[in-house]
A tleap script that builds the chain and sets N, CA, C and O, in Angstrom:
source leaprc.protein.ff14SB
mol = sequence {
  NALA ASP GLY LYS ASP VAL LEU GLU PHE LEU
  GLY ASP PRO ALA ASN TYR PRO VAL SER ILE
  ARG PHE GLY ARG HIE ARG LEU SER SER ASN
  GLU LYS LEU MET LEU ALA SER MET PHE HIE
  SER LEU PHE ALA ILE GLY SER GLN LEU SER
  PRO GLU LEU GLY SER SER GLY ILE GLU MET
  LEU GLU THR ASP THR PHE LYS LEU HIE CYS
  PHE GLN THR LEU THR GLY ILE LYS PHE VAL
  VAL LEU ALA ASP PRO ARG GLN ALA GLY ILE
  ASP SER LEU LEU ARG LYS ILE TYR GLU ILE
  TYR SER ASP PHE ALA LEU LYS ASN PRO PHE
  TYR SER LEU GLU MET PRO ILE ARG CYS GLU
  LEU PHE ASP GLN ASN LEU LYS LEU ALA LEU
  GLU VAL ALA GLU LYS ALA GLY PRO PHE GLY
  PRO GLY CSER
}
set mol.1.N position { 98.851 154.143 11.072 }
set mol.1.CA position { 99.893 155.125 10.840 }
set mol.1.C position { 100.242 155.216 9.356 }
set mol.1.O position { 100.597 156.289 8.869 }
set mol.2.N position { 100.144 154.093 8.633 }
set mol.2.CA position { 100.497 154.133 7.213 }
set mol.2.C position { 99.284 154.398 6.332 }
set mol.2.O position { 99.386 154.302 5.109 }
set mol.3.N position { 98.139 154.730 6.922 }
set mol.3.CA position { 96.953 155.099 6.160 }
set mol.3.C position { 96.069 153.939 5.763 }
set mol.3.O position { 95.081 154.150 5.059 }
set mol.4.N position { 96.381 152.711 6.185 }
set mol.4.CA position { 95.546 151.558 5.848 }
set mol.4.C position { 94.281 151.575 6.700 }
set mol.4.O position { 94.283 152.035 7.842 }
set mol.5.N position { 93.226 151.073 6.127 }
set mol.5.CA position { 91.978 150.902 6.853 }
set mol.5.C position { 92.152 149.735 7.836 }
set mol.5.O position { 92.781 148.732 7.500 }
set mol.6.N position { 91.607 149.861 9.023 }
set mol.6.CA position { 91.761 148.835 10.062 }
set mol.6.C position { 91.173 147.503 9.609 }
set mol.6.O position { 91.795 146.455 9.787 }
set mol.7.N position { 89.978 147.540 9.024 }
set mol.7.CA position { 89.342 146.299 8.586 }
set mol.7.C position { 90.140 145.649 7.454 }
set mol.7.O position { 90.233 144.423 7.387 }
set mol.8.N position { 90.711 146.457 6.569 }
set mol.8.CA position { 91.560 145.927 5.501 }
set mol.8.C position { 92.789 145.239 6.093 }
set mol.8.O position { 93.186 144.162 5.647 }
set mol.9.N position { 93.381 145.870 7.092 }
set mol.9.CA position { 94.563 145.304 7.759 }
set mol.9.C position { 94.231 143.982 8.423 }
set mol.9.O position { 94.964 143.005 8.274 }
set mol.10.N position { 93.114 143.947 9.166 }
set mol.10.CA position { 92.721 142.725 9.880 }
set mol.10.C position { 92.263 141.626 8.925 }
set mol.10.O position { 92.327 140.447 9.272 }
set mol.11.N position { 91.806 141.991 7.735 }
set mol.11.CA position { 91.350 141.009 6.764 }
set mol.11.C position { 92.477 140.284 6.050 }
set mol.11.O position { 92.239 139.265 5.401 }
set mol.12.N position { 93.679 140.780 6.156 }
set mol.12.CA position { 94.826 140.164 5.484 }
set mol.12.C position { 95.514 139.184 6.425 }
set mol.12.O position { 96.069 139.603 7.440 }
set mol.13.N position { 95.494 137.865 6.109 }
set mol.13.CA position { 96.122 136.864 7.001 }
set mol.13.C position { 97.624 137.063 7.171 }
set mol.13.O position { 98.205 136.571 8.139 }
set mol.14.N position { 98.254 137.770 6.251 }
set mol.14.CA position { 99.700 137.999 6.359 }
set mol.14.C position { 100.056 138.911 7.535 }
set mol.14.O position { 101.213 138.965 7.951 }
set mol.15.N position { 99.077 139.616 8.062 }
set mol.15.CA position { 99.336 140.543 9.166 }
set mol.15.C position { 99.233 139.888 10.540 }
set mol.15.O position { 99.392 140.564 11.557 }
set mol.16.N position { 98.970 138.579 10.587 }
set mol.16.CA position { 98.811 137.908 11.869 }
set mol.16.C position { 100.095 137.245 12.292 }
set mol.16.O position { 100.853 136.836 11.412 }
set mol.17.N position { 100.406 137.103 13.568 }
set mol.17.CA position { 99.615 137.575 14.702 }
set mol.17.C position { 99.702 139.092 14.842 }
set mol.17.O position { 100.713 139.708 14.503 }
set mol.18.N position { 98.624 139.673 15.346 }
set mol.18.CA position { 98.533 141.116 15.519 }
set mol.18.C position { 98.770 141.442 16.985 }
set mol.18.O position { 98.186 140.825 17.876 }
set mol.19.N position { 99.610 142.391 17.213 }
set mol.19.CA position { 99.857 142.864 18.577 }
set mol.19.C position { 99.381 144.310 18.656 }
set mol.19.O position { 99.919 145.190 17.985 }
set mol.20.N position { 98.374 144.540 19.476 }
set mol.20.CA position { 97.806 145.883 19.602 }
set mol.20.C position { 97.973 146.349 21.035 }
set mol.20.O position { 97.644 145.632 21.980 }
set mol.21.N position { 98.478 147.533 21.177 }
set mol.21.CA position { 98.606 148.130 22.509 }
set mol.21.C position { 97.897 149.471 22.507 }
set mol.21.O position { 98.079 150.287 21.604 }
set mol.22.N position { 97.096 149.682 23.522 }
set mol.22.CA position { 96.420 150.949 23.683 }
set mol.22.C position { 97.041 151.659 24.874 }
set mol.22.O position { 97.411 151.020 25.859 }
set mol.23.N position { 97.152 152.925 24.791 }
set mol.23.CA position { 97.714 153.668 25.907 }
set mol.23.C position { 97.911 155.117 25.549 }
set mol.23.O position { 97.568 155.576 24.459 }
set mol.24.N position { 98.464 155.805 26.486 }
set mol.24.CA position { 98.730 157.222 26.292 }
set mol.24.C position { 100.018 157.398 25.504 }
set mol.24.O position { 100.850 156.494 25.422 }
set mol.25.N position { 100.158 158.577 24.931 }
set mol.25.CA position { 101.390 158.851 24.191 }
set mol.25.C position { 102.564 158.910 25.164 }
set mol.25.O position { 102.388 159.143 26.360 }
set mol.26.N position { 103.747 158.696 24.636 }
set mol.26.CA position { 104.951 158.732 25.467 }
set mol.26.C position { 105.232 160.164 25.883 }
set mol.26.O position { 105.057 161.101 25.104 }
set mol.27.N position { 105.667 160.315 27.117 }
set mol.27.CA position { 106.001 161.643 27.625 }
set mol.27.C position { 107.371 162.080 27.116 }
set mol.27.O position { 108.272 161.261 26.936 }
set mol.28.N position { 107.508 163.363 26.893 }
set mol.28.CA position { 108.815 163.896 26.506 }
set mol.28.C position { 109.696 163.967 27.750 }
set mol.28.O position { 109.210 163.820 28.871 }
set mol.29.N position { 110.984 164.191 27.549 }
set mol.29.CA position { 111.910 164.308 28.688 }
set mol.29.C position { 111.516 165.457 29.599 }
set mol.29.O position { 111.599 165.340 30.821 }
set mol.30.N position { 111.089 166.561 29.013 }
set mol.30.CA position { 110.678 167.716 29.826 }
set mol.30.C position { 109.440 167.395 30.651 }
set mol.30.O position { 109.351 167.794 31.812 }
set mol.31.N position { 108.480 166.675 30.064 }
set mol.31.CA position { 107.271 166.301 30.807 }
set mol.31.C position { 107.621 165.347 31.952 }
set mol.31.O position { 107.060 165.452 33.043 }
set mol.32.N position { 108.537 164.428 31.705 }
set mol.32.CA position { 108.975 163.505 32.758 }
set mol.32.C position { 109.642 164.268 33.899 }
set mol.32.O position { 109.380 163.993 35.070 }
set mol.33.N position { 110.502 165.221 33.558 }
set mol.33.CA position { 111.165 166.022 34.596 }
set mol.33.C position { 110.162 166.830 35.400 }
set mol.33.O position { 110.281 166.936 36.621 }
set mol.34.N position { 109.171 167.401 34.721 }
set mol.34.CA position { 108.156 168.195 35.411 }
set mol.34.C position { 107.354 167.320 36.385 }
set mol.34.O position { 107.122 167.719 37.527 }
set mol.35.N position { 106.934 166.135 35.940 }
set mol.35.CA position { 106.183 165.231 36.808 }
set mol.35.C position { 107.033 164.724 37.968 }
set mol.35.O position { 106.544 164.601 39.091 }
set mol.36.N position { 108.301 164.430 37.701 }
set mol.36.CA position { 109.193 163.978 38.767 }
set mol.36.C position { 109.393 165.082 39.796 }
set mol.36.O position { 109.450 164.803 40.993 }
set mol.37.N position { 109.500 166.319 39.356 }
set mol.37.CA position { 109.653 167.443 40.290 }
set mol.37.C position { 108.415 167.609 41.158 }
set mol.37.O position { 108.516 167.864 42.358 }
set mol.38.N position { 107.239 167.462 40.539 }
set mol.38.CA position { 106.001 167.567 41.316 }
set mol.38.C position { 105.915 166.435 42.338 }
set mol.38.O position { 105.543 166.662 43.489 }
set mol.39.N position { 106.261 165.211 41.914 }
set mol.39.CA position { 106.203 164.087 42.846 }
set mol.39.C position { 107.205 164.271 43.976 }
set mol.39.O position { 106.898 163.969 45.129 }
set mol.40.N position { 108.395 164.762 43.662 }
set mol.40.CA position { 109.405 164.990 44.705 }
set mol.40.C position { 108.879 165.973 45.749 }
set mol.40.O position { 109.086 165.775 46.947 }
set mol.41.N position { 108.208 167.020 45.306 }
set mol.41.CA position { 107.635 167.998 46.244 }
set mol.41.C position { 106.572 167.354 47.117 }
set mol.41.O position { 106.555 167.562 48.331 }
set mol.42.N position { 105.675 166.566 46.506 }
set mol.42.CA position { 104.641 165.872 47.281 }
set mol.42.C position { 105.262 164.878 48.255 }
set mol.42.O position { 104.787 164.725 49.380 }
set mol.43.N position { 106.308 164.216 47.828 }
set mol.43.CA position { 107.018 163.252 48.672 }
set mol.43.C position { 107.588 163.959 49.899 }
set mol.43.O position { 107.444 163.470 51.020 }
set mol.44.N position { 108.237 165.112 49.691 }
set mol.44.CA position { 108.831 165.870 50.795 }
set mol.44.C position { 107.750 166.384 51.746 }
set mol.44.O position { 107.911 166.321 52.964 }
set mol.45.N position { 106.660 166.888 51.193 }
set mol.45.CA position { 105.555 167.381 52.031 }
set mol.45.C position { 104.956 166.227 52.827 }
set mol.45.O position { 104.664 166.371 54.014 }
set mol.46.N position { 104.774 165.085 52.175 }
set mol.46.CA position { 104.221 163.911 52.852 }
set mol.46.C position { 105.078 163.457 54.009 }
set mol.46.O position { 104.550 163.081 55.057 }
set mol.47.N position { 106.391 163.482 53.845 }
set mol.47.CA position { 107.269 163.052 54.935 }
set mol.47.C position { 107.248 164.038 56.092 }
set mol.47.O position { 107.423 163.643 57.245 }
set mol.48.N position { 107.036 165.324 55.797 }
set mol.48.CA position { 106.980 166.331 56.858 }
set mol.48.C position { 105.640 166.323 57.586 }
set mol.48.O position { 105.593 166.587 58.788 }
set mol.49.N position { 104.548 166.024 56.878 }
set mol.49.CA position { 103.219 166.052 57.479 }
set mol.49.C position { 102.818 164.733 58.132 }
set mol.49.O position { 101.811 164.672 58.838 }
set mol.50.N position { 103.581 163.697 57.907 }
set mol.50.CA position { 103.245 162.388 58.444 }
set mol.50.C position { 103.215 162.425 59.973 }
set mol.50.O position { 104.115 162.990 60.595 }
set mol.51.N position { 102.192 161.829 60.580 }
set mol.51.CA position { 102.134 161.768 62.043 }
set mol.51.C position { 103.176 160.804 62.621 }
set mol.51.O position { 103.444 160.821 63.822 }
set mol.52.N position { 103.754 159.972 61.767 }
set mol.52.CA position { 104.748 159.005 62.199 }
set mol.52.C position { 106.129 159.648 62.163 }
set mol.52.O position { 106.560 160.142 61.120 }
set mol.53.N position { 106.823 159.644 63.297 }
set mol.53.CA position { 108.157 160.233 63.338 }
set mol.53.C position { 109.117 159.472 62.443 }
set mol.53.O position { 109.088 158.242 62.403 }
set mol.54.N position { 109.963 160.189 61.728 }
set mol.54.CA position { 110.943 159.574 60.851 }
set mol.54.C position { 110.348 158.959 59.602 }
set mol.54.O position { 110.951 158.071 58.999 }
set mol.55.N position { 109.166 159.420 59.205 }
set mol.55.CA position { 108.534 158.887 58.002 }
set mol.55.C position { 109.418 159.148 56.787 }
set mol.55.O position { 110.012 160.217 56.648 }
set mol.56.N position { 109.490 158.155 55.920 }
set mol.56.CA position { 110.332 158.307 54.729 }
set mol.56.C position { 109.574 158.929 53.569 }
set mol.56.O position { 110.160 159.141 52.508 }
set mol.57.N position { 108.301 159.228 53.732 }
set mol.57.CA position { 107.533 159.849 52.664 }
set mol.57.C position { 106.540 158.881 52.044 }
set mol.57.O position { 106.187 157.866 52.644 }
set mol.58.N position { 106.098 159.203 50.849 }
set mol.58.CA position { 105.076 158.425 50.154 }
set mol.58.C position { 105.680 157.123 49.624 }
set mol.58.O position { 106.678 157.135 48.904 }
set mol.59.N position { 105.067 156.020 49.989 }
set mol.59.CA position { 105.477 154.725 49.452 }
set mol.59.C position { 104.508 154.244 48.391 }
set mol.59.O position { 104.904 153.554 47.452 }
set mol.60.N position { 103.209 154.612 48.536 }
set mol.60.CA position { 102.217 154.185 47.556 }
set mol.60.C position { 101.038 155.144 47.561 }
set mol.60.O position { 100.551 155.545 48.618 }
set mol.61.N position { 100.590 155.505 46.371 }
set mol.61.CA position { 99.350 156.248 46.187 }
set mol.61.C position { 98.408 155.337 45.424 }
set mol.61.O position { 98.786 154.780 44.394 }
set mol.62.N position { 97.191 155.178 45.913 }
set mol.62.CA position { 96.257 154.257 45.268 }
set mol.62.C position { 95.034 155.013 44.778 }
set mol.62.O position { 94.440 155.806 45.509 }
set mol.63.N position { 94.664 154.752 43.518 }
set mol.63.CA position { 93.441 155.291 42.941 }
set mol.63.C position { 92.626 154.115 42.410 }
set mol.63.O position { 93.031 152.960 42.546 }
set mol.64.N position { 91.481 154.413 41.807 }
set mol.64.CA position { 90.666 153.347 41.229 }
set mol.64.C position { 91.320 152.737 39.998 }
set mol.64.O position { 91.092 151.567 39.691 }
set mol.65.N position { 92.132 153.520 39.291 }
set mol.65.CA position { 92.668 153.060 38.017 }
set mol.65.C position { 94.148 152.697 38.040 }
set mol.65.O position { 94.614 152.011 37.130 }
set mol.66.N position { 94.898 153.128 39.039 }
set mol.66.CA position { 96.317 152.788 39.111 }
set mol.66.C position { 96.832 152.934 40.529 }
set mol.66.O position { 96.202 153.557 41.384 }
set mol.67.N position { 98.006 152.339 40.756 }
set mol.67.CA position { 98.749 152.535 41.998 }
set mol.67.C position { 100.104 153.096 41.623 }
set mol.67.O position { 100.738 152.619 40.683 }
set mol.68.N position { 100.547 154.096 42.345 }
set mol.68.CA position { 101.883 154.644 42.174 }
set mol.68.C position { 102.710 154.133 43.340 }
set mol.68.O position { 102.392 154.401 44.498 }
set mol.69.N position { 103.763 153.405 43.038 }
set mol.69.CA position { 104.658 152.856 44.052 }
set mol.69.C position { 105.977 153.623 43.990 }
set mol.69.O position { 106.488 153.906 42.907 }
set mol.70.N position { 106.521 153.955 45.155 }
set mol.70.CA position { 107.793 154.676 45.205 }
set mol.70.C position { 108.746 153.940 46.148 }
set mol.70.O position { 108.368 153.534 47.247 }
set mol.71.N position { 109.973 153.781 45.697 }
set mol.71.CA position { 111.027 153.180 46.507 }
set mol.71.C position { 112.162 154.185 46.579 }
set mol.71.O position { 112.748 154.545 45.558 }
set mol.72.N position { 112.472 154.639 47.790 }
set mol.72.CA position { 113.581 155.575 47.968 }
set mol.72.C position { 114.762 154.837 48.570 }
set mol.72.O position { 114.634 154.156 49.587 }
set mol.73.N position { 115.915 154.982 47.929 }
set mol.73.CA position { 117.124 154.321 48.405 }
set mol.73.C position { 117.725 155.109 49.562 }
set mol.73.O position { 117.293 156.226 49.848 }
set mol.74.N position { 118.706 154.537 50.218 }
set mol.74.CA position { 119.378 155.222 51.325 }
set mol.74.C position { 120.093 156.481 50.866 }
set mol.74.O position { 120.317 157.396 51.658 }
set mol.75.N position { 120.451 156.529 49.589 }
set mol.75.CA position { 121.133 157.711 49.057 }
set mol.75.C position { 120.154 158.764 48.544 }
set mol.75.O position { 120.579 159.820 48.077 }
set mol.76.N position { 118.844 158.492 48.623 }
set mol.76.CA position { 117.838 159.476 48.237 }
set mol.76.C position { 117.309 159.339 46.827 }
set mol.76.O position { 116.437 160.110 46.427 }
set mol.77.N position { 117.806 158.384 46.059 }
set mol.77.CA position { 117.296 158.154 44.708 }
set mol.77.C position { 115.908 157.529 44.829 }
set mol.77.O position { 115.699 156.611 45.622 }
set mol.78.N position { 114.966 158.031 44.042 }
set mol.78.CA position { 113.603 157.504 44.074 }
set mol.78.C position { 113.308 156.772 42.777 }
set mol.78.O position { 113.611 157.261 41.688 }
set mol.79.N position { 112.708 155.586 42.909 }
set mol.79.CA position { 112.232 154.819 41.764 }
set mol.79.C position { 110.717 154.785 41.887 }
set mol.79.O position { 110.181 154.441 42.940 }
set mol.80.N position { 110.026 155.143 40.803 }
set mol.80.CA position { 108.575 155.233 40.808 }
set mol.80.C position { 108.020 154.320 39.726 }
set mol.80.O position { 108.507 154.316 38.596 }
set mol.81.N position { 106.991 153.539 40.083 }
set mol.81.CA position { 106.327 152.648 39.136 }
set mol.81.C position { 104.827 152.894 39.221 }
set mol.81.O position { 104.250 152.919 40.309 }
set mol.82.N position { 104.200 153.075 38.057 }
set mol.82.CA position { 102.744 153.134 37.962 }
set mol.82.C position { 102.269 151.761 37.530 }
set mol.82.O position { 102.784 151.203 36.560 }
set mol.83.N position { 101.288 151.205 38.241 }
set mol.83.CA position { 100.845 149.845 37.937 }
set mol.83.C position { 99.338 149.730 38.097 }
set mol.83.O position { 98.691 150.570 38.722 }
set mol.84.N position { 98.803 148.674 37.519 }
set mol.84.CA position { 97.405 148.317 37.704 }
set mol.84.C position { 97.185 148.106 39.202 }
set mol.84.O position { 98.062 147.563 39.873 }
set mol.85.N position { 96.038 148.520 39.743 }
set mol.85.CA position { 95.812 148.345 41.192 }
set mol.85.C position { 95.837 146.888 41.639 }
set mol.85.O position { 96.067 146.612 42.816 }
set mol.86.N position { 95.603 145.954 40.721 }
set mol.86.CA position { 95.591 144.525 41.073 }
set mol.86.C position { 96.947 143.866 40.897 }
set mol.86.O position { 97.122 142.705 41.269 }
set mol.87.N position { 97.917 144.592 40.331 }
set mol.87.CA position { 99.237 144.012 40.045 }
set mol.87.C position { 99.958 143.659 41.342 }
set mol.87.O position { 100.031 144.466 42.270 }
set mol.88.N position { 100.479 142.462 41.388 }
set mol.88.CA position { 101.223 141.998 42.559 }
set mol.88.C position { 102.717 142.062 42.269 }
set mol.88.O position { 103.122 142.083 41.107 }
set mol.89.N position { 103.527 142.092 43.302 }
set mol.89.CA position { 104.974 141.989 43.161 }
set mol.89.C position { 105.685 143.278 42.789 }
set mol.89.O position { 106.824 143.232 42.324 }
set mol.90.N position { 105.059 144.409 42.977 }
set mol.90.CA position { 105.691 145.677 42.595 }
set mol.90.C position { 106.871 145.992 43.514 }
set mol.90.O position { 107.862 146.565 43.060 }
set mol.91.N position { 106.785 145.632 44.783 }
set mol.91.CA position { 107.913 145.886 45.695 }
set mol.91.C position { 109.170 145.144 45.239 }
set mol.91.O position { 110.269 145.698 45.271 }
set mol.92.N position { 109.004 143.890 44.815 }
set mol.92.CA position { 110.171 143.145 44.333 }
set mol.92.C position { 110.652 143.705 42.994 }
set mol.92.O position { 111.849 143.684 42.711 }
set mol.93.N position { 109.733 144.203 42.173 }
set mol.93.CA position { 110.133 144.842 40.915 }
set mol.93.C position { 110.961 146.095 41.195 }
set mol.93.O position { 111.967 146.331 40.526 }
set mol.94.N position { 110.552 146.892 42.167 }
set mol.94.CA position { 111.308 148.109 42.513 }
set mol.94.C position { 112.708 147.763 43.013 }
set mol.94.O position { 113.677 148.440 42.668 }
set mol.95.N position { 112.816 146.718 43.820 }
set mol.95.CA position { 114.149 146.291 44.282 }
set mol.95.C position { 114.998 145.794 43.120 }
set mol.95.O position { 116.206 146.029 43.089 }
set mol.96.N position { 114.371 145.103 42.159 }
set mol.96.CA position { 115.088 144.623 40.980 }
set mol.96.C position { 115.560 145.805 40.123 }
set mol.96.O position { 116.673 145.779 39.596 }
set mol.97.N position { 114.725 146.833 39.982 }
set mol.97.CA position { 115.119 148.030 39.225 }
set mol.97.C position { 116.300 148.705 39.899 }
set mol.97.O position { 117.216 149.171 39.221 }
set mol.98.N position { 116.290 148.765 41.227 }
set mol.98.CA position { 117.414 149.356 41.967 }
set mol.98.C position { 118.688 148.541 41.740 }
set mol.98.O position { 119.772 149.102 41.583 }
set mol.99.N position { 118.546 147.220 41.726 }
set mol.99.CA position { 119.700 146.347 41.475 }
set mol.99.C position { 120.262 146.591 40.069 }
set mol.99.O position { 121.477 146.670 39.885 }
set mol.100.N position { 119.376 146.708 39.091 }
set mol.100.CA position { 119.804 146.983 37.705 }
set mol.100.C position { 120.477 148.345 37.625 }
set mol.100.O position { 121.493 148.500 36.948 }
set mol.101.N position { 119.914 149.330 38.312 }
set mol.101.CA position { 120.501 150.677 38.344 }
set mol.101.C position { 121.908 150.633 38.949 }
set mol.101.O position { 122.837 151.254 38.433 }
set mol.102.N position { 122.048 149.892 40.045 }
set mol.102.CA position { 123.349 149.780 40.709 }
set mol.102.C position { 124.374 149.087 39.823 }
set mol.102.O position { 125.531 149.499 39.751 }
set mol.103.N position { 123.932 148.022 39.145 }
set mol.103.CA position { 124.858 147.229 38.331 }
set mol.103.C position { 125.246 147.900 37.017 }
set mol.103.O position { 126.400 147.818 36.597 }
set mol.104.N position { 124.293 148.561 36.366 }
set mol.104.CA position { 124.560 149.019 35.002 }
set mol.104.C position { 124.670 150.537 34.853 }
set mol.104.O position { 125.181 151.009 33.837 }
set mol.105.N position { 124.210 151.306 35.825 }
set mol.105.CA position { 124.360 152.763 35.730 }
set mol.105.C position { 125.483 153.231 36.654 }
set mol.105.O position { 126.413 153.910 36.218 }
set mol.106.N position { 125.389 152.867 37.920 }
set mol.106.CA position { 126.378 153.362 38.876 }
set mol.106.C position { 127.785 152.824 38.610 }
set mol.106.O position { 128.771 153.495 38.915 }
set mol.107.N position { 127.881 151.636 38.052 }
set mol.107.CA position { 129.198 151.056 37.765 }
set mol.107.C position { 129.729 151.464 36.395 }
set mol.107.O position { 130.830 151.075 36.006 }
set mol.108.N position { 128.938 152.249 35.669 }
set mol.108.CA position { 129.335 152.718 34.347 }
set mol.108.C position { 130.180 153.992 34.515 }
set mol.108.O position { 129.678 154.982 35.047 }
set mol.109.N position { 131.424 153.993 34.082 }
set mol.109.CA position { 132.276 155.182 34.280 }
set mol.109.C position { 131.802 156.409 33.503 }
set mol.109.O position { 132.229 157.524 33.802 }
set mol.110.N position { 130.929 156.226 32.516 }
set mol.110.CA position { 130.451 157.357 31.721 }
set mol.110.C position { 129.152 157.949 32.248 }
set mol.110.O position { 128.666 158.949 31.720 }
set mol.111.N position { 128.582 157.333 33.295 }
set mol.111.CA position { 127.327 157.829 33.860 }
set mol.111.C position { 127.612 158.891 34.903 }
set mol.111.O position { 128.481 158.718 35.757 }
set mol.112.N position { 126.871 160.002 34.831 }
set mol.112.CA position { 126.948 161.066 35.833 }
set mol.112.C position { 125.654 161.064 36.630 }
set mol.112.O position { 124.566 160.986 36.060 }
set mol.113.N position { 125.775 161.150 37.943 }
set mol.113.CA position { 124.593 161.173 38.796 }
set mol.113.C position { 123.660 162.305 38.385 }
set mol.113.O position { 124.098 163.365 37.939 }
set mol.114.N position { 122.370 162.056 38.545 }
set mol.114.CA position { 121.308 163.004 38.249 }
set mol.114.C position { 121.223 163.366 36.767 }
set mol.114.O position { 120.669 164.406 36.411 }
set mol.115.N position { 121.761 162.524 35.922 }
set mol.115.CA position { 121.654 162.705 34.475 }
set mol.115.C position { 120.879 161.515 33.910 }
set mol.115.O position { 120.858 160.449 34.526 }
set mol.116.N position { 120.243 161.680 32.747 }
set mol.116.CA position { 119.551 160.534 32.146 }
set mol.116.C position { 120.525 159.375 31.920 }
set mol.116.O position { 121.698 159.585 31.610 }
set mol.117.N position { 120.026 158.170 32.079 }
set mol.117.CA position { 120.856 156.975 31.923 }
set mol.117.C position { 120.869 156.591 30.448 }
set mol.117.O position { 119.828 156.294 29.861 }
set mol.118.N position { 122.040 156.600 29.870 }
set mol.118.CA position { 122.218 156.246 28.456 }
set mol.118.C position { 123.146 155.031 28.400 }
set mol.118.O position { 124.339 155.155 28.123 }
set mol.119.N position { 122.577 153.863 28.667 }
set mol.119.CA position { 123.370 152.634 28.706 }
set mol.119.C position { 122.519 151.493 28.148 }
set mol.119.O position { 121.450 151.197 28.681 }
set mol.120.N position { 122.985 150.864 27.097 }
set mol.120.CA position { 122.243 149.802 26.431 }
set mol.120.C position { 121.982 148.612 27.362 }
set mol.120.O position { 120.884 148.056 27.361 }
set mol.121.N position { 122.990 148.218 28.161 }
set mol.121.CA position { 122.796 147.091 29.087 }
set mol.121.C position { 121.745 147.405 30.139 }
set mol.121.O position { 120.962 146.534 30.518 }
set mol.122.N position { 121.725 148.656 30.618 }
set mol.122.CA position { 120.699 149.070 31.574 }
set mol.122.C position { 119.327 148.939 30.927 }
set mol.122.O position { 118.415 148.363 31.520 }
set mol.123.N position { 119.171 149.469 29.715 }
set mol.123.CA position { 117.884 149.418 29.017 }
set mol.123.C position { 117.428 147.982 28.786 }
set mol.123.O position { 116.259 147.663 29.000 }
set mol.124.N position { 118.340 147.113 28.352 }
set mol.124.CA position { 117.994 145.724 28.082 }
set mol.124.C position { 117.531 145.001 29.346 }
set mol.124.O position { 116.520 144.299 29.327 }
set mol.125.N position { 118.267 145.172 30.438 }
set mol.125.CA position { 117.920 144.491 31.688 }
set mol.125.C position { 116.649 145.053 32.307 }
set mol.125.O position { 115.864 144.307 32.892 }
set mol.126.N position { 116.436 146.356 32.185 }
set mol.126.CA position { 115.208 146.962 32.681 }
set mol.126.C position { 114.010 146.445 31.892 }
set mol.126.O position { 112.981 146.108 32.477 }
set mol.127.N position { 114.136 146.382 30.574 }
set mol.127.CA position { 113.058 145.866 29.734 }
set mol.127.C position { 112.746 144.418 30.107 }
set mol.127.O position { 111.578 144.042 30.193 }
set mol.128.N position { 113.764 143.616 30.327 }
set mol.128.CA position { 113.564 142.215 30.717 }
set mol.128.C position { 112.837 142.110 32.055 }
set mol.128.O position { 111.923 141.299 32.201 }
set mol.129.N position { 113.236 142.925 33.031 }
set mol.129.CA position { 112.577 142.909 34.351 }
set mol.129.C position { 111.111 143.315 34.236 }
set mol.129.O position { 110.254 142.735 34.902 }
set mol.130.N position { 110.818 144.304 33.400 }
set mol.130.CA position { 109.435 144.744 33.220 }
set mol.130.C position { 108.612 143.674 32.504 }
set mol.130.O position { 107.439 143.483 32.823 }
set mol.131.N position { 109.210 142.979 31.546 }
set mol.131.CA position { 108.501 141.896 30.858 }
set mol.131.C position { 108.182 140.756 31.819 }
set mol.131.O position { 107.091 140.188 31.770 }
set mol.132.N position { 109.122 140.423 32.683 }
set mol.132.CA position { 108.893 139.368 33.676 }
set mol.132.C position { 107.757 139.774 34.611 }
set mol.132.O position { 106.893 138.958 34.931 }
set mol.133.N position { 107.755 141.031 35.049 }
set mol.133.CA position { 106.687 141.503 35.938 }
set mol.133.C position { 105.345 141.509 35.221 }
set mol.133.O position { 104.319 141.181 35.817 }
set mol.134.N position { 105.347 141.883 33.936 }
set mol.134.CA position { 104.105 141.911 33.169 }
set mol.134.C position { 103.556 140.509 32.945 }
set mol.134.O position { 102.343 140.304 32.987 }
set mol.135.N position { 104.441 139.540 32.707 }
set mol.135.CA position { 104.014 138.157 32.485 }
set mol.135.C position { 103.491 137.529 33.765 }
set mol.135.O position { 102.706 136.582 33.712 }
set mol.136.N position { 103.914 138.042 34.916 }
set mol.136.CA position { 103.433 137.513 36.189 }
set mol.136.C position { 101.939 137.754 36.333 }
set mol.136.O position { 101.262 137.059 37.091 }
set mol.137.N position { 101.424 138.744 35.603 }
set mol.137.CA position { 99.999 139.009 35.597 }
set mol.137.C position { 99.565 139.905 36.721 }
set mol.137.O position { 100.283 140.083 37.704 }
set mol.138.N position { 98.379 140.474 36.574 }
set mol.138.CA position { 97.891 141.423 37.565 }
set mol.138.C position { 97.436 140.796 38.865 }
set mol.138.O position { 97.318 141.491 39.875 }
set mol.139.N position { 97.178 139.495 38.863 }
set mol.139.CA position { 96.651 138.877 40.068 }
set mol.139.C position { 97.726 138.053 40.750 }
set mol.139.O position { 98.124 137.000 40.253 }
set mol.140.N position { 98.182 138.525 41.858 }
set mol.140.CA position { 99.194 137.805 42.612 }
set mol.140.C position { 98.549 136.899 43.633 }
set mol.140.O position { 97.325 136.764 43.654 }
set mol.141.N position { 99.349 136.274 44.485 }
set mol.141.CA position { 98.806 135.397 45.524 }
set mol.141.C position { 97.903 136.174 46.455 }
set mol.141.O position { 98.257 137.261 46.912 }
set mol.142.N position { 96.738 135.620 46.736 }
set mol.142.CA position { 95.813 136.250 47.669 }
set mol.142.C position { 94.945 137.320 47.034 }
set mol.142.O position { 94.202 137.991 47.750 }
set mol.143.N position { 95.006 137.512 45.704 }
set mol.143.CA position { 94.185 138.537 45.046 }
set mol.143.C position { 92.794 138.038 44.825 }
set mol.143.O position { 91.958 138.761 44.283 }
savepdb mol mol.pdb
quit
């Protein structure tokens, strides 16, 4: 980003330890809303087309490269996590995210339902929960 050559950067011992992350660019708020709207529609269609009576909709979509996990609360709020297909413990992570949401968003007098969550304690606790899940590693018991 600062115009340095990669080999020059890696050749300087002052730059170690190096932390490199590869991934897609961050989505804008509008892109997130658009994807959430599409998923909500698929979720509703899935619950209506399910052969099982009283189906709650899509709980997991699995591909070769990722799994999409969805947890819907009794009030209809959906939490969605994209994870490595080998990642274990996503169900407990979703419950932990719901707990963090309940503790730091719903109990916040400045939070309005269906609005983006702007709360530092929520962000800190969510980041901590995601770090714990990431450190658990992709291979859970029985993998």
